[in-house]
N, C-alpha and C positions, 0 to 999 in steps of 0.2 A: 520091572513093573510095565504093564501094557501101556503103549503110547499111541495116541491117535495121530495119524498123519495130518499135517496142517499145511496150508498154502504158504508160500514164501512171501515175505513183505519187503518193501523197500525200507531203508532205514527211517525215511521221513514218516512212512505210514506206521511203522512200529512205534516210533516216539509218539505219534498222534494218538494211537490207541492205548498205549501202555503207560503213559504218564500217570502216576498215582496222585491222588488228591492230597491237599494240605501241605504242599511243599516238598513231597517226596521226589527224589531224582528218579530217572528211569531205572527200574529194578534190575533189568538184565545187565546193565553196565557195571553193576556192583556184585554180580554173582561170584566173581573170582575171589572176592575177599570174604565171602560168607562160608561158614562151615568149617574153617580150619582152626578157629579158636574155640575153646570151650568143649572140645570133643573128648575131654578127659574122662577117664573111667573112675568110678568111685567103688572101690572094692567092697563087696558085701551089701551094697545098696540094693534095696528091693527093686525088682524090675530091670536091673542093669544087665546088659549083655557084655561079656568080656571078650567074646570072640567075634571075628569078622567085621570089626569096625573099619569103615572106609578110611583111606588116607584123605588128607585135605582136598586134593583135586577131585577125588571121587565124590566127596561131600558136595562140592559146588555143583557138579553135574547132577547129582540126585535132587538137589533143591531146584535147579533150573528145570529139570525134567518134570518135577512134581508141579511147580507153579505155572509152567508153561501151558499146562492143560486148561488153566483158567483164562487163557488169552483168547479173545474173540475178535476176528478181523472185521473190517468194514464190509467186505463181501458177504461174510456169514450173517452179519447184522441185517444187511439188505435182504438176504434170502429169508431170514426169519420174519422180517417186516412183510415181505410179499406173501409168504405162505400164510401168515396170520390174517392178512387182509383178505386173501382168497377164502379162507375158512369162515371169516366173518360174513362175507357176502353170500357164501353158500348157505350158512345158517339163517341169515335174514330172509333168503328166498325160500326157506322151508326144506332145504336139502340137508340131509344128515350125512356127515362124513366121519366115520369112526376113527379115521387116521388123525383128525385134528381135534375133535371133541370140544370145539368152541361152541357155546350154547346160544349166545345172543338172546338173552331173556328179556322180554318187555316187562317193565316195572309198573306200568300204568301211571307213572308220574308224567303228566302232560304239560307241565309248566314250571318255569323257574321263578324264584321270588322276584318281586319288583320293589320291595322295601316298605310296602304299606301294611304288611301282615301284622296283626295284633292279637293278643289274647294269652291265656295261661294254658300250658300243655304239659302233660306227663309223658316222659320218655322212658322206655325200658330197653336197655341195650344188652344184647346177648351175643357173644361170640366175637366181638371186635377186639377184645384184649385177652384172648385165651381163657384161662380158667377163672374168670371173674364175671360178675354181672353188675350192671350199673343202673341206678334209677335216678332220674333227674326231674326237677320242676323248672320249666323254662317259661319266662315271660317275654313276649315279643311286644314292642311298643311302637312299631311303625316308623315312619321317616323322621318325625320331629321329636319323638320321645327320647328320654335318657335311657341308654341301654342298662338293663338289669342283669347281673351275673346269675347264671343258673345255680340252683342249689342241687347238690348231688350226693349220692352215697354209693360206695362200691362194696359189693359182697363177694367174698371168695367162694367159688363153687367147689365143694368137696369132690375128690376124685371119684368116689363111689356114685355121686350124682351124675358126673359127666359120662360115666360108663354104664349107668343103671337104666331102669325103665324110664320111658319118656314122661309118664305121668308124674314121676318123682321130680324130674327136672322142672316141669311147668308148675307143679305145686310149690317147689322151692322159689321159683320166680314170683309167684303170686304172694307168697309169704313175705318176701323181701319188699315187694311193692307196698303191701299193707304196713309193714314196719316203717318204711320211709314216710308214707303219708300220715301215719299216726303222729309223727313229730311236727307236722305242719298244720297251721290253722286253716284247713280247707274243708269245703263241703264234701260230703260223702256221695253226692249225686251229681250226675252230668259232667264227669271228668272226661276229657278227650285225650287219648293215649296214642302215641306213635311207637311202633314196635320195631326196633332195629335188630334184625336177625341176619347175621353175617355169614350165611352159608348158601350154597347153590340151591335155588328154589325155582319152581315153575309157578309164576304168578298168573292168575286169571282175572285179577282185579286189584284195585289198590289195597283192599283189605282181605284178599284171598291168596294164599301162597302155600304151595305144596313143597315140602323138603325133598330134594332130589338125592342128596347124599351128605353125610356129615363130613366135616374137615376139621383141621386145627385141634386134633386130639379128642374131639367129642365122638361118642359112639353109643348114644342112647337108643334103646330098642323101642319099637312101636311108633316111631316118628317118621321115618322115611316113607314117602308116599302119602302122607297125611297133611292136612291144612294146619299149619302151625298157629295161625290166628285163632282158629276154632279151639285148638288145644289150650291156648292161653286164656281164651274166654271161658272155657269150661273150668280151668283152674281158678280164675278170679271168682267165678260163680260158686265154686266149692268153698273158697275162702270166705265169701259172703260179707266182707267188711265194707266194700265200696261198690258203687255203681259206675262202671268205667266203660266208655265206648272206645273200642279199638278201631281207630279211624283208618290207619295205614300201617302196612308192614313194609319196612324199608331196609334195603341192603346198606351196609356201612359205607359202601362206595357212593351210593346215591345220596346218603346223608352228608358225605363229604362235599359233593357238588352243591347240594342245597344249602350247606352251612357256610358257603363262601360269601363274604360281604359283597353286595352289588357294587361293581366299579363303573367304568365307563360304559361297559356293555355287560350283558348277562354272562355268568359262568356256565358253560354248557358241556364241560368234561370234568369228571371226577376221577382221581387217581389215588389209590390207597396202597401203601406198602407198610404193612404192619405184621401181625402174625402171619397172615397170608398176603396175597396181592390181587388186585383186580382193578378194572376201570369201567366207567359207564359214560355215556354221552347221549345228547339229544339227537335222535335220528328222525328223519322224515317218516311219519306214520305210514305213508303209502308204500314204503320199502320193506315194511315188516309184514311178511306174508301171513303170519298167524293172527294178525289183528283184523284183517279185512277192512281196513280203514284208509281213506284216501285224503284225510285232512289233518292238519296240525302236526305236532311232533310228539314223540314219546321217548322217555329215557330208557335206553337199552343197557342192561348189564352184560358186559362182554364175557365174563367168567373165563378170563384168559389163563387162570391158574391151571386149568385142565388141558391147555394146548399141548399136544403131544405128537407133532409131525416128526416121525423118526428121520425123515429125509433131511430136515434142517436142524433138528435138535440133536440128532445122533452125534454129529461131529463136534459138538460143544459140550457133550456130557462127559464128565471125568469119571475115573474109577471111584472117586469119593461120592459123586452123585449116585452112582449105582449102589454103592454100599449103603448110603443114607436111605435110598428108596427101599432096599431089601429089609432094613430094620424098622421102617415106618409102620404106622397103623394101617396104611392103605397102599401097599406095594403096587407099583404100576400106574397109580393115579396121581393127578396133580403134579406132573413131572415139571412143568414150567414154574409153578409156584415154589417147588422145592429148590429151585436155583435162585429165587429172589426173596421169598418171604422171610420175615424176621424169625419165625419159628425154626427155620432151618439153617440160617447163616452161621450161628454159633456151632451147630452140630457139624457143618462142613469144616469149619476151622478146627474143631476138636479132632475130626478124622484125619486131617492133614497133619496136625501136630503129632498125633499118635503114630502116624505112619513114619514121619521123619525121626521121631524118637526111636522107634523100633529099628530104623535103618541106621541108627547111630549118629544122626546129624544134629539132633537136639538133645538137650538135657543130659549130655554125657552118655547118650544111649539108654537112659533110664526112663521108664514110664511109671505110672502109679495107678492104683485101682480107680481113683477118681477120674483120671484122664481117659481110662478105658471104659468109663461108664457113660451110657447114653444120657445126653442132656446136661452134662456137667459144665459146659461152656454155653452161656446164653448170649442173646443179642446185646444185652447191656454190657457184657464183658468185652465183646468185639468192639463196641463203640468206644469204650474206655481205652482198650489196648492199642487201637490203631491211631489214637491221637498223636500226631508227630511231635508235640511238645511235651505233654505230660504222660504220654502213653507208656514210656519205658518203665517208669515207676509203677504204674498200674499193672504192667505185665508181670513184674516181679511179685507184686502183692497177690494178684489173682492166681498165678500159677503156683505160688507157695501154698496157697489155700488148697490147691489140688494135690499137694504132697510132692511137688517137683522142685528140683534145685536148678535155678536159672542162671546161666552164665551171661557175661556181658554181651556177647554176640548173639546169644539166644534171644534176648529181648528184641534186638533189631530184626532178626529173622521172623519172629512171631508177628511183629508189626507188618512185615511184608506179606505174610500169609493172610492176615486179616484184610489188608488192603486189596490183595489180589481177588479174594473171594467177594469182597464188598464191591470192587470196581466192576467185576463181571456182572453182578446182580444189577447194578445201575445201568450198564450198557444194554443188557437184555430187556430191562424194563423200558428203556428208551426206544428200542426197536419195536416193542409192542405198542407203545404210545404213538410212534410214528405211523403205525398201521391204522390206528384210530383216526389220526389227523388226516391221513390220505383218504380215508373213507368219508370224512366230513367234507373235505375239499371237493371230492367228486360229487357227492350227493347235493351239495349246495352250488355246484358249478361256479366256483370262485377261483380266479387266477391266483390270488394271494389270500390265504385264509387267515383272518385275524380272530384269535380265539383265546379265551381264558381257561386255564386248567386249575382246578382246585386240588390241592395236595393234602393228604392226611395220613396219619399212621405214625407209629413210633420211630420207624426208620427215618422218615423225614424230620421228625421232631428232634431226634437225638443224634442224627448224622447229617449235619448241614452239607457236608461234601457230597452226599448222595445226590442232592438236587443239582449241584454244580456239574457233576459228571453227566447226569441225566440231561441237563440243558445243552451241554456241549454236543452230546451225541444226537439229540433231537435236531439240533441245527445242522448237523452233518447229514442226517438221513432225510430231513424234511425242510430243505432250505427255503421252500416257497411258503412256509407257514410262519406267521408272526405270532408266537406263543407267549402269553403271560402266565407265569406260575404264581398262584395266590394261595397262601396257606389257609386251609379251612379253619374257621373259628373253633368249631367243635362239631365235627361231622356226626358223631354218634348222638350228641345231645341237641345242640341248636339246629343242626341239619335235619334231624328226624322231626323235631318240633316244627321246623319250617315246612317240611313236606306236609305235615298234618295241617298247618296253618294255611298253606297254599290250597290244599284240598278244601278247607272250610271257606276260604275266600272265593274260590272258583264256584263252589256250590251256591254261595250267596249271590255272586254275580250272575250265575246261571238263572237263578230265580228272578232277579231283576230284569234280565234280558228277556226271559219268557213272558213276564208280565207286560213288558213294553211291546213285544211283538205279537202278543195274543190277539189284539184287535185286527191284525193283518192276516191272521190264519182263518180263512173263511170255510165254514163247513157246508155240507150239501144243502141244508135247509136255508142258509143265508143266500147261497147262490141261486137256488130255486126261487127264492123271493125276489131277487134282482130280475131274473128272467120274467117272472110274472108281472112285476111292476113295469118293465120295459114293454112287455106285450100290451098292457093296458094303456100305456102312454102312446104307443103306436096307433092303436085304434082311435083314441081321442084325437090325436093329431090329424089322422086321415079324415075324420069327420069335421074337422075345423073347430073342435072344442078346445078349451084351455088345456095345454099339455106342455111339458118341458121338451117334448120332441116336436119339431116344427113339421116334419114329414112333407118336405117341399117337392112338388112335381118338377121333374127335369125336362119333360116333353121329349125325352128319349123313349121311343115306343117299341124298339126292337133291338136285339143284339145282332152282331154280324152273322151272316149266313155263308160267307166265303165267296160270294159273287162280286163283292165290292172291287172296283178298279178305279185308278186315276191318281193324279198328283194333288196333294193338299198341303196347305200351310197349317201349322199349329203353333199356338202361343201357350206358354206355361208360366203363370204368375202365381206364386204361393209362398214365397220366402224372399230372402235377401238376394237371391239370384233369379234371373229371368231368362227363359230360353225361347229361341225361335227355331222351328223345325220345318224341314221339307220332308214330307212323308209320301213315298211312292208305293201304292198298293197294286201289285200285279198278281198274275196267276202263280208266280213263283214265290210269293210272300211279300213281306213289307220291308222296304229299305228306308232308312232314316238318315238324314244329314242335319246336324244341329249346331248351334253356337250358343254359348252362355254369355249373358251380359249382367253386370252387377246393377243393383238398385241401391244407390247410396242412401244412407239414413236420412239425409236432409230432403231427399226426394220422397222417400216412403212416408215421411211425416210432414211434408210440405203441402202444397195445394194440389187438388185433384187434377187441374189442368197441367201442372208441371209433371205429375206422374204419368199421365197418358201421353203427353208429348214425348216424354222420354221413351216410352214403350214404342211409339211409332218411329222414332229415330232409330231404334234398334232394329225394327222390322225392315226399314229402308236399307240400312247397312247390310243386313243379311241378304236381301234381294240382290243388291249390287254384287256382293261377293259370289252369289250362286248363279248370276246371270239371269235373274228373274225379273229385272226391272221392266215395268210396263205391263207385266202379266197380271191378270186378276184371277188368282186361284182361289177355290173355296177355302175358307179359313175357320178353324175351330179354336176357340179361346178357352183354355183351362184356367179357371179363376177360382182358386182354392180358399174362398172365403164364404161365409154364410150368405146365400142369396135366395130371394123368392122369385122363382121363374114364372113369367107370364106366357112364355112361349120358348121354343128352342133357341131363339136368338134374342130373348129378352130376359134380363136378370137384374132384379132390384137388390142392391147391396144392403143387407140388414145391419151388419156391424163389422168393423175391421177386427182382425185377430193377428196373432203372430208378429206383433211389433209394428204393424202398419197403422197409420192414423192420418192419412191424407184428407184434407178438408174438402167439404162440398161433394162428398161421394156417397155417404150413407143415405139411403132412401132414393138413390138415383139408379137408372138403368145403366149398368157399366158398359153394355154394348153401344148404347148411344154415346157415352163418354168417349169410347174408343173411336166410333165413327166421326164424332166431332173433331177429334185430334187428327184423324186421317184427312178430314176436310181442311183443317188448318195447314196441313202439309200438302201443298199443291202438287199436281202431276203424280199422285199416288192413288191407285185404285186397289181396294181390298174388298173381297166379298165375304163378310162375316156371316157364316151360316149358323153357327151354334156356339153357345156359351156352355162350358162343361165344368162341372165340379171334378176335382182330381179323383175322388172316389168313383165317380161314374166312369172316368177315363180308365181307371184301373180295371173295373168290371169289363169294359168294352175291349180293352187290350187283351185280357185273358179269354174273353168270349170269342175272339178271332181264332184262338187255338182250340177252345173247348166250348161247343155250343151249349153245354149244360151250365155254363157259368152265368149265374143270375144274381150274384151278390158281389158287391165290391167293399173292400175293407182297407182302411188306412190306419196304420199304427206307427207314427213317426214322431215328428215334433208335436203334432196334434193327433187327433183320432176322429174318424167318422166312418159311416157305413151307408150303403145304398143297396136297393134290391128291386126286382121286378114285381110290382104289385098289380092286382087285378084292377083295371080301370074303373070298374063299377064301385070299388071301395074308396075311390079318391073323390071326395066331395067337391074339391076345388076345380075339377076339370070335368066338363060335360062328356057324356058317353058311357055306355055300359059294356062295350066289348073291347077286347084287346088288353094290352098291358101298358103300364107306365112305370118308368124307373123313378123311384122315390129317393130323394136325398134326405136322409133321416136327420142330419145334423145332430148326431147322438152325443156329441161332446157336451151339450147342454143338459143331457138327461140328469135328473136329480136336482136341477135348479129350483124345483118346487118343494124341496125338502124331503123327497122320497128316499134319498140315500143317507139321510142324516144319521141313522142308526149305525151305518158303516164308517162314517167319517171319524177320524181320530183328531186329537189335538194337533198332530203334526200336519194333517191335511188343512186344518183351520189356519195354522201359521202360514203355510204356503199360499193359501187363498188370500189371506189378508195382505200379504206382501205383493200380490200380483197386480197387474195393471187393470184387471177386471174383477174385483172382489165380488163374490156371490154368483159368478157366472161360470159356465163351462165346468160344472162340478164333476161329471163323469170323466171328461178329458183330463182334469187335474189329478185324477186317481190312476190314470192309465198311461198317458203319453210322455214322450221323451222330454218335453219341455219342463216337466215337473218332478219326475221320479228322483232325479239326483238331488233336488231340493228337499224332498221328503226324507231321503236318506240323511242329508246333512242335518236336518232338525233332529232326527232320531239320535245321530251321533253326538250332537250337542247335549241332548238330554241324558244319554248314558254317561257322558263325560262328567256332567254335573252330579251324577250319582256315584262317581268314582269307579264305574264299571270299565270305562275305557281310558286309555292314555294316562293312567295313574291319577285321573281326576284333574289333569292339567290341560285345559283347552288352549289351542293356539289361536292367534289372531286370524290366521287365514281361514280356519274353519268357521269363524264368525262371518266371513264374507259371503254375501248372497251369490248363488250360482257358481261357487268355486268347485262344488262337487258335481261334475258333469255326468249326465246319464250314460254316456259312453263308458264311464268307469264301471257301471254295473255290469255291462257286457264283458268288459275285460276281467273284472274281479271274479265273475261267475264262470269264466271260461274253464272248461275241464283241462285244457292243455296248459294252463298257467299254474305253476307251483306257487305256494304261499310266499316264497321269496320274491316273486314278481308282484304279487299282490302288495306286499310290504313296500316294494319300490314305488308303486303307483301312489300309495298313501304317503310315503315319505316325501315324495315330490310336492305334496301339499303342506309340508312342514310338520307332519304328524310323526312324533317319535313313538314307535309302537313295538309291542312284543308279539310273539307268535300267537298268544291268546287274543290280543287285540285284533290281529289280522283275521283270525277265525270268526270273531264276533262281528266284525265289519262285513265279512262274507255272509254271515247269517242275516244281518240286517238287509243287505242288498237282495238276498234271496227272498226274504219275506215280502219286501216291497214289490219286487218284480213279479213274484208269484201271484200276489193279490191283483196286480194290474192285468196279468194274463187271464186269471180266472174271471174277473169282471168282464173283460173283453169277450171271453168264451161264453159267458152267460148272455151277453148281448147278441152274439151270433146265434146262439141256441134259440133265442126269442124270434129272430128273423126267419130262420129256416123252418121253425115250427109254424110260423104264420103262413109261409108259402105252402107247406104241406097241407095245412087245414084249408087254406083258400081253394086248393085243388081237390080236396076230399080224398086224399091218398092215404093208404095205410102206411106206405113207406115212400120217402122222397129221396131221390138221388140227385144231388146238386153240387156244384163247384163254387168256391169262393175265391175271387181274385184278390190278392193282397199285395200291398206295397207299404213302404215305410221303413226307415232305418232301424227302429227298435225291433220290429218284427223280424227283419232280415238278419240283423247283426247279433242280437242277443242269443246266446247259445241254447237257451231253454224256453224262450217265450212261445215260439210257434208250437212246440209239442204240448205245452201246458194249455194253450188255447184249444188245441184239437182234443185233448183229453177231457176238458171241461164240456165241450160241445157234445162229445160222446156220452158223457154222464147225464147231461141235462136235456138232450134231444136224441134219445136212443132209437127213435124210429126214422131218423134221418141219416143217410150215408153221405157224409160231407167230405169233399176233397178240397184241399187248400192249394191254390196255384199262385206262385209268386210272379207278380207282374214285372215285365220288362218294359220300363218307360211308359207306365200307364197314363201319366199326365200329358205326355207328348203324343205318343202313338195312339193312345185312347181318344184324345181329342180329335185327331185326324179320322179315326174310325167312326166316331159319332157323326162327324161331318160326312164321311163316305156313306154311312147307312142312311142318313137324311137325304143325301143326293139320290141314292138307290130308290128309296121310298117315294121321293118326288117324281122320279122318272116313271116308276110303276103307276103312280096316280095319274100322271100326264097321259100315259098310254091308255 
């Protein structure tokens, strides 16, 4: 008999790989004692050979030679694992490799159960158990309900239907469906059905699936290349008895994964060894080339039964595998499945037994017509015969039924044959599963993969030792994976119902999510209305009429022209940190030296005198460190709070924001307060030339690089804008020629109710909890201080609806400001996989699924997109005002921008720019990110003022 050359093993490795399950000793140690007994001849017995019978020693060698073909080494298993993994990754990437034929088919199942699924579902199962069809009625009762056992009925499919026209098969299925439902007290309308169709298919949707090829003995014509869901729908319609919505078509492997009871974590791998074999797992959607999707996960059916890499399978294929393949319905196909699947294990055992009998080693050299007939030994027979305790008796009974006379040693040898075939199948299956685990570990970037694998199929159910061999081998091949094997409750029944239920749950949750986020999705008309309202408010504010926009003159009359020179001090006060800067403006550019000082909370909310004394102390410290003591340099003061300026160096504080609340300051000239503090600190001289808003500083900073920069924009903790207005339009300042920079203080836009139609209940919640309810309406819809809070309130609402976190809110999510705006930037980052998004949320104590992560991402996107679009509508109003002021058909202008939200959020800036293009099509707007606008800008305001003063003096 041909013999495949195999690698030599150490004794330890041989024992490790060849120990048979269920208490068997190593087979090869006992070969010398097998074959010498019971080789008697029975004269005249049918099928007996009288001549050429081997002697006892020859018999042992024949048995060893025969069964050694089923031996698979660790090296060979690793080669199979690596080859299958490579084929999987090729197929995921859209590359086809005929050598491997692993298909990696997306199933469009995007979520695993989380236990809350409820409802009644019909399941039609075809192909999972060979020549039978099953119909089930499954009731899911959620987390709290008492589980209800499915009702089911099995129908035997006649051979002529399995091999006949496709329409005949689907009409038979529809008839069985009606017959089953007729016996139940159910409505004839509105039934939801999950279709378990256990054959290789190309799915293009959850309810669209085209049969690629029949397997498992089916060969119906007119089905391959057609949508099996539509064929079933047509048959149900022809039947005409029930109105049934086929919600999902499900592979039995997917059903197995979905039918797993939720444990500590979700079950994300399904493994079936039944008539055939296959696996599925939850892959990152961005890795599945055919989906063109970069979010979430999708269940992929590996279809590993068709794996056929001759380079690694060739050495482990036996002469019996080749014989079985030649006699099968699909020669050359499903080579891997034919070594593992239950449809074939009995046949492999039959071929080995027939071979050994014909060689005179078994049954006294006698065969029988039944032993030589295809399909006479089934999976059930193998299970019974290999049982180490009761198997010997069953061997005698089963083989007698096949017309064979079984000797005492024959029974033991038959058990070894069953165990050898069976052990190889388990080890090969383990190598394939190890490839899937390696893929998961790589795609999720985990050092130790913790995963639950749902197992299903008659091989697992009837051969407990199959799982133990599988587990041992997986540990050997994938030691860095912590794998829990969980029997599927009923993959074909409850699992398919669960797919259907999950689809229904996701659809319902999707509707609730869309309803919740709809007010944040602004259309062109809404944004155009915001632009028009802001434009109207700007005009009113400039005229001194009642308006939510203060339109404050800054007394900055020009932007830099590049001739500014000198050394300047700058102060920057706008948050919990305060900066002092030395800015040197030379022909070669601007050089900045700075130091940051903290403003303790007790100072920010203490007396005004205490605050400004602290500021002067910081200035003096900086001067000493920079060797500037005694010098009186021109100073620009960036003061990032709403002020009404009466001159370049006069600013009346209107109200504190950003957590400041120092007493005796509102309504006072902050430059006077600073000068008074300087006066209290003797021997200090400071020349305060200008008080500057941070927005103006941003515009001036960018204007030094680009003379076309006439707009400043801040989108950070707060938001504001300024721009160069025609002086003749500024009622508060005399004069009709030249320009004046206007500090819009647009954060208060809408405080008069003009934005109420756009405000949501979540905005109202955030406003009510703020320190200034009813104020800064525009800012509270745009800026970083508030976006995280808006998201948090939305998440609480969706949790209360059961859409998020299984309806179980955490205490931390109830905590104000726990959801930072920086999380929006991180969550929406294109470079972050959803695994990292989940890590961000889990740090907040949120136990979430992949679906939850996706929905949180959508919430963040909706909130930040609205913010960017509103900001863009405001900028459009400003640039259109400038264009019309100057009577231009087209305006080319630059906007200087600063603020962490604008700079750090991955999409905010592009959304602002897109909105401006949409709403101000006759303006060519360039956005420039400011570098230190509040410091450098303040110095440049001072420098420009000094330049203009010198020109006036001349």
